[in-house]
N, C-alpha and C positions, 0 to 999 in steps of 0.2 A: 710773362707770356702765358697764354692759356694753353696753347698746344706745345708739345715737346719737340716738334720738328715742323718743317715746311709742309709735311703731309697733312697737317691740320687735324680737325676734329671730324669724327664720324658720328652721326646721330642714328641710333638704332630706335626705330619705332616698334615697340613690342606690344601688340594688341592681344591680350589674353582674355580668356573667358571670364576670369574673376577680376583682374586688374589690367589696366593699360598704362604703359610707361613710355617715356622718352628718356634715353640715356645718351649723354654726351661723353664720348670716349676719345681720348687723345691718341696720338700716333704711338705712344709707348704703352698703350693698353690700359691706362689708368682712367677711371671715371672722374670727370671734372664737373659733372652736373647730372641731376636725376630728378624727374618729375613724374607723378603718378596720379591716377584717379580710378575709382571703382568702375568696372565695366557694367553695363546695364542692358536689360532686355525690356522692350516696350510693346504694348498692345498697338495694333494697327487697325485702321478701318477696313482692311482687306481680309480680315478673318484669320490672321495668324500672328504669332509673336515674332518680333524682329529685333535685331541688334541695334543699339543706339549709335548708328554711324554718324548721324548729324551732330549729336552731342559730342562724340569723340573728335570729330573734325573741328568743332568750335574750340574745344579744349586744346587740340593740337596747334591750331593757329595762334591761340593766345600764348601757348608755351613758346612757340618759335618767335613770336613777336617780342617776348619778354627775355630773350637770351642776353640782352645787353651787349657788352663788349665782346662776348664770346661769339656772337653771330659772325663776326668777320673771319673767324678761323674755321668755320664749318666748310667742309669740302664735299661731303657725301652723306646721303640718307639711305638707310637699308630698312625696309619694312619686314617685320616678322609677325605672323598672326597664328591664332589657333586654327585648327582644321575644320572641315565640314561647314564652311561658309563660302558662299559664292554670290557675286554681285552681277545683276543684269543691268546694262547701261545703254544709253543712246548718246548722242553728241552733247546733250545738256547735263547728263548726270544719271542718277539712279532712276530706272523705270519703275521699280518697286523696291520697298525696303529689303535689306539683306535678312533673309530668314534666320531665325535662331534654331539651331538643330535640336534644342530641347522642347520645341513646340510639340505638345502631345498629339495634336491633330495629324501629325505625320504618320502616326500608327494606323490611320485609316488608309489602307492600301487599295490600289486599283484591283478590279477583279482579275484573278489569275496572274497577279503581278509576278510571282516567283517564276512562272513559266516563260516570262518574257526576258529574263535575265541571262546573261552569259554564264557559263559554268563557273563556279566559285574558284576552281583551280586555274581558270584563265585570268580572272580579275584579281585574284588573291584577296578578295573581300567578301566575307560572309554577309548575309542579311542581318543588319543590326537594328535595334529599336529606334523609335523616334526618327529624327532626320539625320542620323549619323552617316547614312549612305546618301551622298549628294544626288544620286539618281532618284531616290525617293522624293527629295525636295523638288527637283525639277518636274517630276511626274505630277505631284500634288499641285504645284503652281500652275502647270499647263492645263490640268483638268478643272481647277477651280477659278482660275483667272485667265482664260484663254486670250482675251484681247490685250491685257497687260503683257502677258507672256510673249505674244506675237510682236509686240512693240520693241522687245529687247533686240538691239543690234549686235551686241557682243556680251558674252559671259566671261567674267574674270574671277579667278580664285581671290580670296580676300586679301592676301598680301599684295597681289598685283593691282587690286582695286585702289589701295592706298598709294602705290607707286603712280598709278594713272592720275589720281587726284593731284599729285604733286607735280608731275611733269607732262601729263597729257598723252603719254604713249601707252597703249593697251597691250597687255601681254598675258600669257599663261605660263605655268611652271610645273614641273613634274612632281615635286614633293607634295603639292596640294592635290594635283590630279590623281596621284597614285595612293592617296591616303583614304582607304576604305570608301571610295566613291562609287564603285561599280561602273565607272565611266571609262576605265583605262585597262589595257592589257599589258602588264609590265614586261612580260617575256618578249613580246613583239614590239614593245615601245610604240603602241598605237592605240587608237580609241576602241572601246568595246563595240561589239555588234549593236548592242542596245543604243549606245550614244549615236552611232552612225544612222541606224534605222529611224530613230526619232528626229533626226536632223539637229540634234544638240551639238554634236562635234563640230559641225561646220560653222557654228555661231560662237565658238570659243576663240578668244584672241590668240595670235600666233605664239608658239612656244619660244621661250628664251631661257637661258641658264640663270640659276639663282643669283650668281655673282655678277651678271652682266649689267653694265650701266645702260639704262634705257634712254637717257637723255638728261638735259639740264632742267632744273626747277623752272616752272612756268614764270616768264619774266614779270607778268602782272602780279602774280602771287608773291614773288620775291620782293617786288617794290612795295606791295602793301604791308608785308611783314618785316620789311627792313633787312632782308637777307641778300647776300651776294648772288648775282645772277649765274655764276658758274658752278653752283652746287650740283653735283652729279647724283641722280636718283637711280638706285639699283633695283633689280627685279624683285629680290626678296624670296622668302621661303616659309614653309610650314614650321611652326615653332620647335617641335620635337626633333625634326630633321636638321634644323639649325643647330640645336644642341649637339646632335650626333656629328655634325660637320666639323666641329672643333677638334674631334679625335681622329677623324678619317685621315688627315694629313700626317699624323704623327705616330699612329699605332697600327700594327698589322692586323690585330684582332682584339676585340673587347666586347663586353656587354655593358651598355649604358642604361642606367636607370634615371630617367628624367622625371622629376617629381613636381607637382603643382596641383591644379584642379584634378588632372589625370596623373596616374603613375603609368609611365610608358617605358617598357623594357624593350630595347632594340639590340639585336645581336647579329651584326654583319658576319656573314660566313657561317652562321649556325648550321648544325647538321640537320636540323628539323625545321620545316616550313609548314606549319599546320594552319588551317583556316577553319576555325570553329566559332560560330556566333556565341555559343554557350560559354566558351572559355575566353572569348574576345581575343583570339589569336588570328593574325593576318599578315599580309606582306605590305610593307611600306617601300618607298623608293628614296634612295639617298639623293643629295644634290648632284652627285656624279652619275646617277642613273642606275645604281646597283639595287637589286632587290634586298630588302632588309627584313628578316623575320622579326615580328613584333608581337608583343602581348601587352594588354592594357587592362586597367581597372580605374574606376573613379576614386583613386586612393585619397587624394587631398580633400575631396568633398566629404567622403565618409569619415576621414580623420576629424574634420571639424564637427561633424554630427556627434561623434563619440565624445569629443572634448566638451561639447555643449557649453562653450564659453571658458573652459579652463585653459590656462596658459600652458603650452607644450613644455615649457621649462620646469613645470612642477612634477613631471614624470620622474620616477625613481625606481631603482631595482627593488628596494624594500616594499614599496606599494605593489609592485607587480608580483612579488612573491606572495604577498597577502591575498591578492586576487586569485592566483593559481591555487593556493591552499584552500580557498573558499569555493573553488570550482566555477569561477566567473569567466565567461568568455562571450565573444560576439557570435551570434547565430550564423549559419552558413549563408543565409541570404542577406546578412548585414542589417536586417530590419529590427532586431531586438538583441537584448543582452540576457544570457542565461546565467542564473545564479543558483549553482548547485543543480541537482537532478530534477527538481520539481518546480522551479520558479523561472518565469520568463517575463522580462519587462521591455516594452517598446523603446526603441532608441530615443524617441521624443521625450521620454520620462526618465532618462538615465540619471539626470541630475538629482532626482528624488531618492535614488538608492546608492549612489557612489559620490564620494567627495571629490574635490578638484584634482588632487594628486592621483587618486585611483583612476579617474576618467582620462587624465593625460597619459597615464601609464598604460591603460588598456588600449587607448588609441594608438600609441606607439607600437605596442606589441602586435596588435592586429594588423597594422599597416606593414610591419616587417614580415609577418607570416604570409600575408597576401602577396607581397613583393617576391618573397622567396618562391612561392608557388608559380608566379609568372616566369621567373628565371628558369625554374626546372622545366616548364612547358617548352622553352626554346632550346634547351641543351646547348647554349652558346659556349664559346671558347674564350680564353684570355681572362684578364681581370674583370671583375664587376665594379663599375664606377658609379657612385651615387652623386647625382646632381640635384640642385634645387633645395627647397625648404627642408626636406628630410635629411639632407647632408649635415645639418647642424643640430640634429636631434640625437643625443648620445644613446638613449635607451633604444631607439629605433635601430641605430647602427649596431649596437651590441647584440640585439636579438637577430638581426639579419646576418651578422658575422658568424653567429652560432649555426646557421643553416647553409651558408654558401662559402665557397673557397675564394681566396684572392680578392677580398673586399678592399676597394680603394674609395676614397672620398675626395671630391673636389674641394680644394682649399682656395680656389680663385674667389676673390671678393665679389666678382661679377658672376651672376647666374649663367648657366650654360647657354640658354637661349640667346641672351644678349651678347655673350662672348662669341657665339657662332655667327650672329649677325655682323658683329664687328669684323670677324675674319672673312666673311663673304665680301665685305667691302675692300679687302686686301688680298683676295684669293689668288690673284695672279702675281703677287709679290714673291720674290725668291726667298725672302726671309722666313725662317721657320719659327712658329710660336708654339712651343711644347705646352701641353696642358699642365696645370698645377694640381697635383694630387698627392695624397698621403695614404699609407697603408693603415687599415683598421683591423687589427688582429681579433680573433675570437676571444671573448672574456674567459678568464679562468673560473670555473664553477665546480 
């Protein structure tokens, strides 16, 4: 038997900025299948960069069609995606490609743009670069592509776009709407004045809970892919908030460090809720609607830049000690490496001055210090729990444990985002699923 009980298999569709995955998870929580592909951004003929939604959908359909005997055990699908992505649709599909928030053209803002925004303390979202604020994306698209924009019948956050593609039910959900969009007022649980004044709010699909089943998979799609017709499609959520969700049911307080392309530190109940663009601190919203003080940095992206092809496993305490003795560190802006008091080398050339072990060690140390700074910004309570790729990096954990108290590490073989997606598919179940973590004490030095 593929599934461990009659509850069957949950498919978590995890669309990340770097990689997209489909994970088949049985009722006992074990992964029974996993498929992945790199995520991509494409040039469009509309003047902006867009996410490769069509390529992702082709891959998704091929993956679902290739499940074999497993397909008979699939009971539910839960979509999880990165934030800052929104889809404009009509009855046929996308009216325009889903914009990539890293499109540099979004830095061209409308005249007096800042004066049109709600106060930051109301949206809990400072003005961020590129298209990290969804309001910036919508404004740019409306100004540059007015006819296309006007043809949009409904706007959907990216997780709910995938749910709609699977079951035909359009919805919105608060973890994506409250994720630095400038479209939402978390304390009032309502749209921002900007979103209402511009008419955007009225065009978003109805709100649903992240764990809610929206409907069954489209019968025609099920037949074409050889899937059962009774597969339930759930609303889904923003990826970091899905990671947080796995802890919300089991722990009264904690600080979760979700790692990947972004390092996202979330501290429910933290004493401080700062909103600063320079520090990238803001307020997110949990799947239950709570305001979550959050701090972020593009930790994974910068980690890869410093490694410059070096395998993370090559990091060592000895190499790091040599780096420190030589006065080697990453500059404050992350764009160069300082070697002693007088020499500075651009990150792009780091492989010409440091060997692989030193690059991997410097990357781990820099990521740890950057993460510790984010944690201090929030002043959260409870244990600090590391999720994602950095949770398997010993030097990163040692360096972080030297700076923060009560460090714990996820030992779940499934990453937090996917585990959170699986739990959302069983959110109303009375069974508790405690997170799997271990203590990571500070090293003796």
